[in-house]
C-alpha positions, 0 to 999 in steps of 0.5 A: 308856652313862654315862662310862666308863673302862678299866683295862689289866691287865698281871699275873696279881695285877692279873687274881686282884684283880678276881675278886670283881668280875668274878664279880658281873658274870658271875653277871649276865650271861645270855649268859655261859657258864662259860667268861667266868668268872673261874673258868675264865679265871683258872686258864687264864692261871695255867696256860697264859698266855704272851705279854703280858697285856692284859685290859681292865676297862670301868668305869663311876663305879668299877662294872665292867661289862665285861671283855675278857681279851685277851693279846698272842701272840710272833707279835703276834696279839691274842687271848682268854684262854682261846683253845684248850680253851674251847669259848665265847670271848667279852668279858663285857659289861653291854651290847652297846655295850661291845664298840665302847667295846673295839674303839675303845681297842684301835684307839687304842693298838694295839701288834700286827699282828691280832686273831684270836677264836676260837669265838664264838658267833653273838650275840657282841658281838665279831662286830659290824662295825666302821665303821673304814676302815683294818680288814679283817675276815674272818669264817668259820664254825668248827665247831658245837655240838650243843645239846639245847632241854630239854622242861619234864619228863623224861616229855616228854624220854623220850618224844621220844627214839628208841625204839631208845634208850629200849630201850637206856637200859632195858636197860642199866639193868637190866643194870647193877643185876643186877651190883651196887648201882648209885649215881650221885653229884654232886660236892661238896666232901666227894668232890671230889677222889675224883671228880676223879682218877676222872675223869682216870682214867677219861678216860684209860681210855677213849681208850686203847681206841683207843691215844690219850691224851686231852685230860687227859694233860698234868701242866699240863691236869691241874692247870688243870682241877683248879683250875677245877672246884674254883672253879666247885664253889664257886659252884655251876657244876660238874656232875661226876658219878661212876657206882658199881658197889657201891664202884667208880667205872666212869664219870665225866662233866664239865660245867658250869652256868649260865643255865638250861644244862648244858654237857657237857665231856667224860666217861670209862669204865672199858673193863671195863664197856662191855658197860654202856654206863656213858657213855650212862647218865651223859648220860641221868642229866646231861640228866634233872638238867638237866631237874629244875634248869629247864635249857632247854639242854643243849649238847654244845659243839664237834665233830659227834660223831654220839652227840650227834645221837641225843639229839636235839641240833641244830647251832648254829655258832660262828665266828672272826674275824680283824681286820687293819690296813692298815699291818700288813704294810708 
């Protein structure tokens, strides 16, 4: 790498001001996911941010080549912005060597007791082992993300599905078509608000079947996702679908898209129509759309729920890394 400089960002206004450069770096990074984009991280800090913001921006002759979105918690931990409801956390870097530059800078300018990074993919540059003798590191597998490798054609995909699932999809499609006019819409600027509001209500309705509230019940969570989804939509990275029966939206699926992969975040459906399995039909539609976009993967994200494996998804582990210093417990 050429000579570099590091800029520290400690306020939301500063964070927002680098959005354009951040977006350009994200769009050009083949290893990035939607969760490293400014469309996700900036709204997250705006709605959930607590503690001291410590975002590091790596510059090479004034060009942004790396971003480490960090903050210090009240109990003196250095963490990645987005921790909690972000399935893949990481830095954004033009070159893996950027991680070493960030790490050395953080060691020289430490004002916390430990680092804790969650939901790191196997290829994350943050999993590179440091060489400092004063540092202790602990890495453990935290969870799994089942990922479906996509074939080049929809027919290839259908042919490889279990026969029972193929039968069920055909049966539910026919049954739903007999009940009324069926239409699946994808979010655009014209219908975004309607589809997003349907997502909120249908996700809640689906979880109320089990006397649970779901993950979108809190106002700040809803406001965050509205802002993030709207920004992702403006950069063609949102995949929000609504399944209509006649004029009524009876199921919704919320996903993202980047670098030839679709990321399925969550969904919901109207329990009144459970006999048509509208959620299954929407997952199938989202997968077929991903194949049409020439995606190579459909990522079901965190959690080993059984339904993900029916589609042929295979586990990819994600990791937690803790870094402590010898003097932090003295």
